[in-house]
C-alpha beads as a LAMMPS data file, in Angstrom:
LAMMPS data file: protein, C-alpha beads

334 atoms
333 bonds

1 atom types
1 bond types

-500.0 500.0 xlo xhi
-500.0 500.0 ylo yhi
-500.0 500.0 zlo zhi

Masses

1 110.0

Atoms # bond

1 1 1 -348.673 249.310 72.947
2 1 1 -351.506 249.531 70.242
3 1 1 -352.467 245.670 68.772
4 1 1 -355.910 244.154 67.484
5 1 1 -356.875 241.711 68.955
6 1 1 -360.153 238.740 68.347
7 1 1 -361.918 237.703 71.599
8 1 1 -364.572 235.782 69.377
9 1 1 -364.904 234.238 66.064
10 1 1 -367.183 236.494 63.837
11 1 1 -366.851 239.090 60.710
12 1 1 -364.621 242.012 60.398
13 1 1 -366.084 243.860 63.438
14 1 1 -364.465 241.478 65.916
15 1 1 -361.062 243.072 64.830
16 1 1 -360.462 245.530 67.634
17 1 1 -356.844 247.497 68.362
18 1 1 -356.529 248.178 72.372
19 1 1 -353.191 248.522 74.438
20 1 1 -351.759 245.579 75.429
21 1 1 -348.465 245.426 77.370
22 1 1 -344.808 245.412 75.284
23 1 1 -343.156 241.948 74.294
24 1 1 -340.706 241.368 75.051
25 1 1 -336.900 239.351 73.247
26 1 1 -337.037 235.890 75.371
27 1 1 -333.551 233.370 74.140
28 1 1 -333.088 233.120 70.722
29 1 1 -335.615 236.065 69.630
30 1 1 -335.783 239.538 69.120
31 1 1 -338.322 242.705 69.289
32 1 1 -339.219 244.533 65.960
33 1 1 -340.771 247.922 65.808
34 1 1 -342.740 246.806 63.017
35 1 1 -343.618 249.491 60.212
36 1 1 -346.051 246.601 58.377
37 1 1 -347.612 243.976 58.379
38 1 1 -348.986 241.104 56.117
39 1 1 -352.335 241.021 56.031
40 1 1 -353.470 237.571 53.722
41 1 1 -356.714 236.425 53.084
42 1 1 -356.047 233.085 55.164
43 1 1 -356.270 235.253 58.009
44 1 1 -359.958 236.226 57.223
45 1 1 -360.782 232.912 57.537
46 1 1 -359.282 232.152 60.862
47 1 1 -360.948 235.304 61.871
48 1 1 -364.500 233.773 61.102
49 1 1 -363.511 230.215 62.785
50 1 1 -362.292 228.527 59.434
51 1 1 -360.223 225.763 59.695
52 1 1 -359.325 224.774 62.828
53 1 1 -357.722 221.782 62.577
54 1 1 -354.893 222.781 60.262
55 1 1 -355.403 226.489 62.240
56 1 1 -356.267 225.707 65.684
57 1 1 -356.256 229.731 67.019
58 1 1 -356.920 229.151 70.324
59 1 1 -359.044 233.015 71.637
60 1 1 -358.260 235.470 72.179
61 1 1 -355.654 236.397 69.797
62 1 1 -353.355 238.881 67.161
63 1 1 -353.968 238.156 63.931
64 1 1 -351.306 237.681 61.790
65 1 1 -348.152 236.191 60.566
66 1 1 -345.852 238.305 59.023
67 1 1 -344.173 241.911 59.457
68 1 1 -341.466 243.990 58.300
69 1 1 -339.632 246.819 60.208
70 1 1 -336.599 247.188 62.575
71 1 1 -335.115 245.092 65.217
72 1 1 -335.385 247.087 68.624
73 1 1 -334.119 244.728 70.907
74 1 1 -332.437 240.635 70.615
75 1 1 -332.391 238.128 73.604
76 1 1 -330.425 235.965 75.005
77 1 1 -328.202 234.239 72.639
78 1 1 -329.049 236.436 69.509
79 1 1 -326.473 238.864 67.854
80 1 1 -326.951 242.575 68.871
81 1 1 -325.957 243.370 65.518
82 1 1 -329.537 242.788 64.422
83 1 1 -330.183 246.198 65.851
84 1 1 -331.382 248.708 63.660
85 1 1 -331.848 246.460 60.881
86 1 1 -334.850 246.382 58.298
87 1 1 -335.839 243.138 58.431
88 1 1 -338.966 240.902 57.547
89 1 1 -340.347 237.962 59.948
90 1 1 -342.647 235.088 59.948
91 1 1 -344.271 235.825 64.007
92 1 1 -345.454 232.385 64.024
93 1 1 -348.604 231.030 65.651
94 1 1 -349.835 233.256 68.043
95 1 1 -348.867 232.727 71.943
96 1 1 -352.744 233.493 73.689
97 1 1 -351.580 231.761 76.969
98 1 1 -350.860 235.455 78.339
99 1 1 -347.445 234.728 79.003
100 1 1 -344.346 237.631 78.604
101 1 1 -344.775 237.718 74.558
102 1 1 -348.276 237.287 74.072
103 1 1 -349.718 238.573 71.916
104 1 1 -346.906 237.987 69.160
105 1 1 -349.488 238.367 66.009
106 1 1 -347.975 240.743 63.462
107 1 1 -351.081 242.766 64.280
108 1 1 -349.435 245.339 66.652
109 1 1 -347.184 248.313 67.175
110 1 1 -343.997 245.680 68.366
111 1 1 -343.668 241.657 67.935
112 1 1 -341.538 239.772 69.204
113 1 1 -339.723 236.580 66.482
114 1 1 -337.839 234.302 66.183
115 1 1 -334.196 235.330 65.646
116 1 1 -333.958 232.428 63.136
117 1 1 -337.006 234.208 61.082
118 1 1 -335.498 237.077 60.418
119 1 1 -334.474 238.101 56.703
120 1 1 -333.208 241.202 55.550
121 1 1 -333.874 243.859 53.792
122 1 1 -331.842 244.942 50.317
123 1 1 -330.997 248.537 50.345
124 1 1 -333.685 249.740 47.538
125 1 1 -336.674 247.937 48.960
126 1 1 -338.594 249.845 51.104
127 1 1 -339.950 247.711 54.350
128 1 1 -343.875 247.688 53.151
129 1 1 -342.817 246.292 49.651
130 1 1 -340.490 244.307 51.027
131 1 1 -343.385 242.673 53.399
132 1 1 -345.311 242.495 50.455
133 1 1 -343.435 240.007 49.725
134 1 1 -342.723 237.809 52.595
135 1 1 -345.587 235.015 52.151
136 1 1 -346.832 235.745 48.358
137 1 1 -343.442 236.046 47.300
138 1 1 -341.660 232.880 48.722
139 1 1 -345.179 231.168 47.146
140 1 1 -344.810 232.397 43.762
141 1 1 -341.443 231.683 43.697
142 1 1 -342.340 228.049 44.820
143 1 1 -344.903 228.196 42.039
144 1 1 -342.225 229.426 39.745
145 1 1 -340.237 226.886 40.619
146 1 1 -342.804 223.609 40.425
147 1 1 -344.653 225.486 37.333
148 1 1 -340.849 225.414 34.868
149 1 1 -342.268 228.575 33.070
150 1 1 -341.081 228.063 29.823
151 1 1 -340.756 230.743 26.674
152 1 1 -344.192 230.987 24.206
153 1 1 -346.184 228.799 26.864
154 1 1 -349.352 229.448 28.209
155 1 1 -349.754 230.584 31.428
156 1 1 -353.824 231.272 33.319
157 1 1 -352.976 232.670 36.382
158 1 1 -356.287 232.503 38.294
159 1 1 -356.194 235.566 40.773
160 1 1 -353.672 237.338 39.458
161 1 1 -354.626 240.541 40.996
162 1 1 -353.671 239.224 44.706
163 1 1 -349.947 239.184 46.157
164 1 1 -349.414 236.444 44.641
165 1 1 -350.756 236.085 41.869
166 1 1 -349.445 239.019 40.646
167 1 1 -346.597 237.859 40.750
168 1 1 -346.462 234.648 39.272
169 1 1 -347.912 236.652 36.228
170 1 1 -344.658 238.639 36.063
171 1 1 -342.120 235.467 36.508
172 1 1 -343.856 234.358 33.730
173 1 1 -343.512 236.863 32.015
174 1 1 -339.684 237.087 32.517
175 1 1 -339.612 233.533 31.180
176 1 1 -340.930 234.139 28.405
177 1 1 -344.437 232.757 28.751
178 1 1 -347.622 233.860 27.411
179 1 1 -349.807 234.765 30.349
180 1 1 -353.544 235.237 30.385
181 1 1 -354.398 236.562 33.907
182 1 1 -358.167 235.752 35.240
183 1 1 -359.320 238.133 37.983
184 1 1 -362.567 239.879 38.944
185 1 1 -363.579 243.532 37.232
186 1 1 -362.192 245.971 35.763
187 1 1 -359.699 247.401 37.867
188 1 1 -358.434 244.392 38.644
189 1 1 -358.501 243.754 35.164
190 1 1 -356.244 246.428 34.583
191 1 1 -353.759 245.919 37.119
192 1 1 -353.357 242.261 35.175
193 1 1 -352.975 244.057 31.668
194 1 1 -350.263 246.388 33.415
195 1 1 -348.427 243.516 35.016
196 1 1 -347.351 242.586 31.085
197 1 1 -350.497 239.620 30.363
198 1 1 -351.115 239.302 27.384
199 1 1 -355.101 238.691 28.242
200 1 1 -357.002 239.414 31.416
201 1 1 -360.641 237.614 31.417
202 1 1 -363.221 238.486 33.964
203 1 1 -363.521 234.844 35.803
204 1 1 -366.874 236.747 37.216
205 1 1 -368.818 236.062 33.170
206 1 1 -370.295 232.791 31.497
207 1 1 -368.272 231.904 29.820
208 1 1 -364.629 232.594 30.767
209 1 1 -362.991 229.624 30.151
210 1 1 -364.144 228.958 26.415
211 1 1 -362.092 232.860 25.932
212 1 1 -359.326 231.435 27.754
213 1 1 -359.133 228.141 25.417
214 1 1 -359.703 230.402 22.419
215 1 1 -356.834 232.974 23.405
216 1 1 -354.848 229.929 23.535
217 1 1 -355.559 228.834 19.919
218 1 1 -358.053 225.859 21.354
219 1 1 -355.350 223.756 23.280
220 1 1 -356.178 225.385 27.008
221 1 1 -352.916 226.487 28.906
222 1 1 -350.072 224.558 29.311
223 1 1 -350.151 225.830 33.123
224 1 1 -352.791 226.556 34.706
225 1 1 -351.771 228.520 38.585
226 1 1 -355.199 228.651 40.366
227 1 1 -354.964 231.332 43.373
228 1 1 -358.759 231.017 43.851
229 1 1 -359.887 227.482 45.101
230 1 1 -363.567 226.377 45.027
231 1 1 -365.786 226.396 42.282
232 1 1 -363.213 229.147 40.561
233 1 1 -360.948 227.164 40.747
234 1 1 -362.175 223.856 40.134
235 1 1 -363.358 225.766 36.682
236 1 1 -360.031 227.155 35.890
237 1 1 -359.501 223.079 35.944
238 1 1 -361.165 223.021 32.514
239 1 1 -358.770 226.117 30.569
240 1 1 -355.438 223.457 31.068
241 1 1 -354.162 221.504 27.927
242 1 1 -354.286 217.940 28.188
243 1 1 -350.400 217.184 28.903
244 1 1 -350.100 220.479 31.080
245 1 1 -349.731 221.207 34.602
246 1 1 -352.731 222.194 37.148
247 1 1 -351.334 223.943 40.307
248 1 1 -353.773 225.328 42.927
249 1 1 -351.983 227.338 46.138
250 1 1 -355.400 229.563 47.084
251 1 1 -358.233 229.774 48.653
252 1 1 -360.145 233.283 47.639
253 1 1 -362.981 231.554 46.942
254 1 1 -363.353 229.831 50.692
255 1 1 -361.996 226.175 49.875
256 1 1 -359.635 224.142 48.044
257 1 1 -360.727 223.762 44.654
258 1 1 -361.728 219.616 44.034
259 1 1 -360.435 218.617 40.961
260 1 1 -361.799 215.022 39.492
261 1 1 -358.717 212.577 39.590
262 1 1 -360.557 210.421 37.316
263 1 1 -360.707 213.377 34.462
264 1 1 -357.094 214.648 35.129
265 1 1 -355.989 210.966 34.716
266 1 1 -357.447 210.705 31.523
267 1 1 -356.165 214.132 30.279
268 1 1 -352.625 213.871 31.487
269 1 1 -352.987 216.449 33.519
270 1 1 -350.553 216.690 36.271
271 1 1 -351.608 218.071 39.599
272 1 1 -350.302 219.951 42.114
273 1 1 -351.796 221.279 45.461
274 1 1 -351.218 223.530 48.450
275 1 1 -349.575 220.713 50.854
276 1 1 -346.502 220.058 47.857
277 1 1 -346.224 223.237 47.448
278 1 1 -344.910 223.145 51.305
279 1 1 -342.443 220.960 51.132
280 1 1 -340.271 223.122 51.175
281 1 1 -338.346 224.217 55.093
282 1 1 -338.576 227.018 56.363
283 1 1 -334.511 227.526 55.651
284 1 1 -335.804 227.006 52.002
285 1 1 -338.350 228.835 51.916
286 1 1 -336.421 232.184 53.552
287 1 1 -334.067 231.754 50.662
288 1 1 -336.760 231.793 48.439
289 1 1 -337.653 235.263 50.154
290 1 1 -334.694 236.885 50.077
291 1 1 -334.034 235.633 46.077
292 1 1 -337.402 237.620 45.636
293 1 1 -337.163 240.734 47.329
294 1 1 -333.531 241.455 45.541
295 1 1 -335.531 241.013 42.392
296 1 1 -338.210 243.684 43.131
297 1 1 -334.801 245.752 44.916
298 1 1 -333.222 245.769 41.115
299 1 1 -336.527 246.746 39.834
300 1 1 -337.485 243.054 38.209
301 1 1 -340.447 242.591 39.551
302 1 1 -342.937 244.640 41.595
303 1 1 -345.102 244.313 44.830
304 1 1 -348.327 246.391 44.205
305 1 1 -349.661 247.536 47.734
306 1 1 -353.674 247.983 47.280
307 1 1 -354.414 249.123 50.924
308 1 1 -351.730 250.434 53.780
309 1 1 -354.518 251.173 56.876
310 1 1 -353.596 251.690 59.975
311 1 1 -354.376 248.868 62.974
312 1 1 -357.588 250.734 63.652
313 1 1 -358.948 249.651 60.209
314 1 1 -357.757 246.188 60.146
315 1 1 -361.578 245.291 59.747
316 1 1 -361.807 247.198 56.437
317 1 1 -358.781 246.020 55.014
318 1 1 -359.939 242.387 56.001
319 1 1 -363.879 242.908 54.794
320 1 1 -362.117 244.330 51.742
321 1 1 -360.018 240.870 50.822
322 1 1 -363.167 239.333 51.673
323 1 1 -365.388 242.077 49.191
324 1 1 -363.022 241.206 46.371
325 1 1 -362.787 245.199 46.127
326 1 1 -358.800 245.147 47.239
327 1 1 -356.729 244.954 44.392
328 1 1 -352.881 244.364 45.228
329 1 1 -351.413 243.484 48.868
330 1 1 -353.283 244.085 52.116
331 1 1 -351.113 245.339 54.365
332 1 1 -351.420 247.122 57.797
333 1 1 -349.126 249.952 58.901
334 1 1 -348.979 250.921 63.177

Bonds

1 1 1 2
2 1 2 3
3 1 3 4
4 1 4 5
5 1 5 6
6 1 6 7
7 1 7 8
8 1 8 9
9 1 9 10
10 1 10 11
11 1 11 12
12 1 12 13
13 1 13 14
14 1 14 15
15 1 15 16
16 1 16 17
17 1 17 18
18 1 18 19
19 1 19 20
20 1 20 21
21 1 21 22
22 1 22 23
23 1 23 24
24 1 24 25
25 1 25 26
26 1 26 27
27 1 27 28
28 1 28 29
29 1 29 30
30 1 30 31
31 1 31 32
32 1 32 33
33 1 33 34
34 1 34 35
35 1 35 36
36 1 36 37
37 1 37 38
38 1 38 39
39 1 39 40
40 1 40 41
41 1 41 42
42 1 42 43
43 1 43 44
44 1 44 45
45 1 45 46
46 1 46 47
47 1 47 48
48 1 48 49
49 1 49 50
50 1 50 51
51 1 51 52
52 1 52 53
53 1 53 54
54 1 54 55
55 1 55 56
56 1 56 57
57 1 57 58
58 1 58 59
59 1 59 60
60 1 60 61
61 1 61 62
62 1 62 63
63 1 63 64
64 1 64 65
65 1 65 66
66 1 66 67
67 1 67 68
68 1 68 69
69 1 69 70
70 1 70 71
71 1 71 72
72 1 72 73
73 1 73 74
74 1 74 75
75 1 75 76
76 1 76 77
77 1 77 78
78 1 78 79
79 1 79 80
80 1 80 81
81 1 81 82
82 1 82 83
83 1 83 84
84 1 84 85
85 1 85 86
86 1 86 87
87 1 87 88
88 1 88 89
89 1 89 90
90 1 90 91
91 1 91 92
92 1 92 93
93 1 93 94
94 1 94 95
95 1 95 96
96 1 96 97
97 1 97 98
98 1 98 99
99 1 99 100
100 1 100 101
101 1 101 102
102 1 102 103
103 1 103 104
104 1 104 105
105 1 105 106
106 1 106 107
107 1 107 108
108 1 108 109
109 1 109 110
110 1 110 111
111 1 111 112
112 1 112 113
113 1 113 114
114 1 114 115
115 1 115 116
116 1 116 117
117 1 117 118
118 1 118 119
119 1 119 120
120 1 120 121
121 1 121 122
122 1 122 123
123 1 123 124
124 1 124 125
125 1 125 126
126 1 126 127
127 1 127 128
128 1 128 129
129 1 129 130
130 1 130 131
131 1 131 132
132 1 132 133
133 1 133 134
134 1 134 135
135 1 135 136
136 1 136 137
137 1 137 138
138 1 138 139
139 1 139 140
140 1 140 141
141 1 141 142
142 1 142 143
143 1 143 144
144 1 144 145
145 1 145 146
146 1 146 147
147 1 147 148
148 1 148 149
149 1 149 150
150 1 150 151
151 1 151 152
152 1 152 153
153 1 153 154
154 1 154 155
155 1 155 156
156 1 156 157
157 1 157 158
158 1 158 159
159 1 159 160
160 1 160 161
161 1 161 162
162 1 162 163
163 1 163 164
164 1 164 165
165 1 165 166
166 1 166 167
167 1 167 168
168 1 168 169
169 1 169 170
170 1 170 171
171 1 171 172
172 1 172 173
173 1 173 174
174 1 174 175
175 1 175 176
176 1 176 177
177 1 177 178
178 1 178 179
179 1 179 180
180 1 180 181
181 1 181 182
182 1 182 183
183 1 183 184
184 1 184 185
185 1 185 186
186 1 186 187
187 1 187 188
188 1 188 189
189 1 189 190
190 1 190 191
191 1 191 192
192 1 192 193
193 1 193 194
194 1 194 195
195 1 195 196
196 1 196 197
197 1 197 198
198 1 198 199
199 1 199 200
200 1 200 201
201 1 201 202
202 1 202 203
203 1 203 204
204 1 204 205
205 1 205 206
206 1 206 207
207 1 207 208
208 1 208 209
209 1 209 210
210 1 210 211
211 1 211 212
212 1 212 213
213 1 213 214
214 1 214 215
215 1 215 216
216 1 216 217
217 1 217 218
218 1 218 219
219 1 219 220
220 1 220 221
221 1 221 222
222 1 222 223
223 1 223 224
224 1 224 225
225 1 225 226
226 1 226 227
227 1 227 228
228 1 228 229
229 1 229 230
230 1 230 231
231 1 231 232
232 1 232 233
233 1 233 234
234 1 234 235
235 1 235 236
236 1 236 237
237 1 237 238
238 1 238 239
239 1 239 240
240 1 240 241
241 1 241 242
242 1 242 243
243 1 243 244
244 1 244 245
245 1 245 246
246 1 246 247
247 1 247 248
248 1 248 249
249 1 249 250
250 1 250 251
251 1 251 252
252 1 252 253
253 1 253 254
254 1 254 255
255 1 255 256
256 1 256 257
257 1 257 258
258 1 258 259
259 1 259 260
260 1 260 261
261 1 261 262
262 1 262 263
263 1 263 264
264 1 264 265
265 1 265 266
266 1 266 267
267 1 267 268
268 1 268 269
269 1 269 270
270 1 270 271
271 1 271 272
272 1 272 273
273 1 273 274
274 1 274 275
275 1 275 276
276 1 276 277
277 1 277 278
278 1 278 279
279 1 279 280
280 1 280 281
281 1 281 282
282 1 282 283
283 1 283 284
284 1 284 285
285 1 285 286
286 1 286 287
287 1 287 288
288 1 288 289
289 1 289 290
290 1 290 291
291 1 291 292
292 1 292 293
293 1 293 294
294 1 294 295
295 1 295 296
296 1 296 297
297 1 297 298
298 1 298 299
299 1 299 300
300 1 300 301
301 1 301 302
302 1 302 303
303 1 303 304
304 1 304 305
305 1 305 306
306 1 306 307
307 1 307 308
308 1 308 309
309 1 309 310
310 1 310 311
311 1 311 312
312 1 312 313
313 1 313 314
314 1 314 315
315 1 315 316
316 1 316 317
317 1 317 318
318 1 318 319
319 1 319 320
320 1 320 321
321 1 321 322
322 1 322 323
323 1 323 324
324 1 324 325
325 1 325 326
326 1 326 327
327 1 327 328
328 1 328 329
329 1 329 330
330 1 330 331
331 1 331 332
332 1 332 333
333 1 333 334
């Protein structure tokens, strides 16, 4: 089968599609014929060698922590009724030890995954859009749970044109909140407006935080969702109202936002970070994924796929994320 391999950390060019052995379902596993593979901004950071203390990845490895497709075979102890079902699943960390199931990353035509990670895709939702909700959908649902969107409250979503951000905009609007979406460039701002945001602000322009405050009547947003991180996230903190809630979950700027704890305490701002969001158990995350896919199947939210590329163009998918040119979600379609 074809799979994307990374032999050395580096730029997008290190992503190379090549022939590798087919995976075999071991005990408790299934093999999924991959129709779409998730591409996360985190993948681009790991590819460059970032975060080895948090995400240790020996090389060579196959990137990708999520797939959507059809179960083609099952291993010992797995119900054969799974065969033929459309599913999404987290692949987990790549096994690079050269064993029978290597590679296990998602950028491949087939992937072996633990059966306990399978989530069935509901009727009425195609596989690629189901996959688009695997990570970002669960994250958006966690954001909704922690933020407690309220009718009439102002919510700022930074990186609002991204996978999780675009869903958070829709969930906040569905709750009746006033939403300001911050993104970079007119194409992304158009997407943010189409999602229902009352206003869209370009956060690459000077004074964008002041504009957000003006839109909210001068007080700032009760909830700020920071999907950008880094300096942009730190700027976004300036848009949260006194007594509000700042939730930082993204690293699109290359690092997490660093918030002045004394300033947060002085302004009575509650600060929630990514690790606080990740307290949900794997089973709870799967339940969130089921729920968000049901919402999509019912037409109540819609994931936006901006790039769907073959495995051989994985480098292009990564470059689009790094250069901020991709609007919406990126997936690979073997």
